[in-house]
C-alpha positions in Angstrom: 91.2 82.3 124.5 94.4 83.5 123.0 94.8 87.3 123.0 94.8 89.0 119.6 97.0 92.2 119.6 96.1 94.6 116.8 98.7 96.3 114.7 98.3 99.5 116.9 98.5 97.6 120.2 94.8 97.5 121.0 93.7 94.1 122.3 91.1 92.8 119.8 90.0 90.1 122.1 89.0 92.7 124.8 87.1 94.8 122.3 83.3 95.1 122.6 82.8 94.5 118.9 85.0 91.4 118.9 83.3 90.0 122.0 79.8 90.6 120.6 80.8 89.1 117.2 82.2 85.9 118.8 79.1 85.5 121.0 76.8 86.2 118.0 75.2 88.9 120.2 73.2 90.9 117.7 71.7 93.2 120.4 75.2 94.2 121.5 76.2 94.8 117.9 73.1 97.0 117.4 74.1 99.0 120.5 77.6 99.5 119.1 76.2 100.6 115.8 73.9 103.1 117.5 76.8 104.4 119.5 78.9 104.8 116.3 76.0 106.7 114.7 75.3 108.9 117.7 78.8 109.6 119.1 81.0 109.3 116.1 78.8 110.4 113.2 79.1 107.1 111.3 75.7 107.4 109.7 75.7 104.1 107.9 76.8 102.0 111.0 74.8 98.8 111.3 75.1 95.7 113.5 76.6 93.9 110.5 79.2 96.6 109.9 80.1 96.3 113.6 81.1 92.7 113.4 84.7 91.9 113.9 87.0 88.9 114.1 90.0 91.1 114.9 92.0 93.4 112.6 94.7 90.9 111.9 92.4 88.7 109.9 92.2 89.0 106.1 89.4 86.5 105.6 87.2 87.2 108.6 84.7 89.9 109.5 86.2 93.3 110.2 84.6 96.4 111.7 84.1 99.0 109.0 87.0 101.2 110.1 89.6 98.5 109.3 89.2 99.3 105.6 90.5 102.8 106.1 92.9 102.3 109.0 96.3 103.8 108.1 98.1 101.9 110.8 96.7 98.6 109.6 97.5 99.3 106.0 101.1 100.4 106.9 101.8 97.3 109.0 100.5 95.0 106.3 102.6 96.8 103.7 105.7 96.5 105.9 104.9 92.8 106.7 105.0 93.3 110.5 102.9 91.6 113.1 102.3 95.0 114.8 103.8 98.4 115.2 106.1 97.2 118.1 108.3 95.5 115.3 108.5 98.7 113.2 111.8 100.4 112.6 109.9 103.8 112.8 108.2 103.0 116.1 106.5 105.3 117.1 105.5 107.3 114.1 103.1 110.3 114.0 100.3 108.1 112.7 100.6 105.6 115.6 101.0 108.4 118.1 97.6 109.6 117.1 96.0 106.5 118.6 98.4 106.0 121.4 97.6 109.4 122.9 94.0 108.1 123.3 94.7 104.5 124.1 97.3 104.2 126.9 96.7 100.4 127.1 97.8 100.1 123.5 101.1 101.8 124.2 101.7 99.5 127.1 101.0 96.4 125.0 103.4 97.6 122.3 106.1 98.5 124.8 105.8 95.1 126.4 106.3 93.4 123.0 109.3 95.6 122.2 110.9 94.8 125.5 110.5 91.1 124.9 112.2 91.2 121.4 
């Protein structure tokens, strides 16, 4: 399977929601929804709202957060594949996630080094 790198550098194809969606694993999606409700206070989280085909898709299923993700919206507006290609790399908004997701920073740095 080809890896999908999200705008922020997270690897969509390694994400629990993506994996469960592609496998049509409703039980795993239910567990993710319960975790979103219990740990993150997303009261309306359901298995359906946890389905995701990756944040780069415009036609597929996307986890509920994609609709409000500032990083995704910015990258789409700028017409870039991900933040590694942005002239403002790294901005304050991106730093917010990179401080919590070291793997995302490494992905973006690798892409920047290759361009």
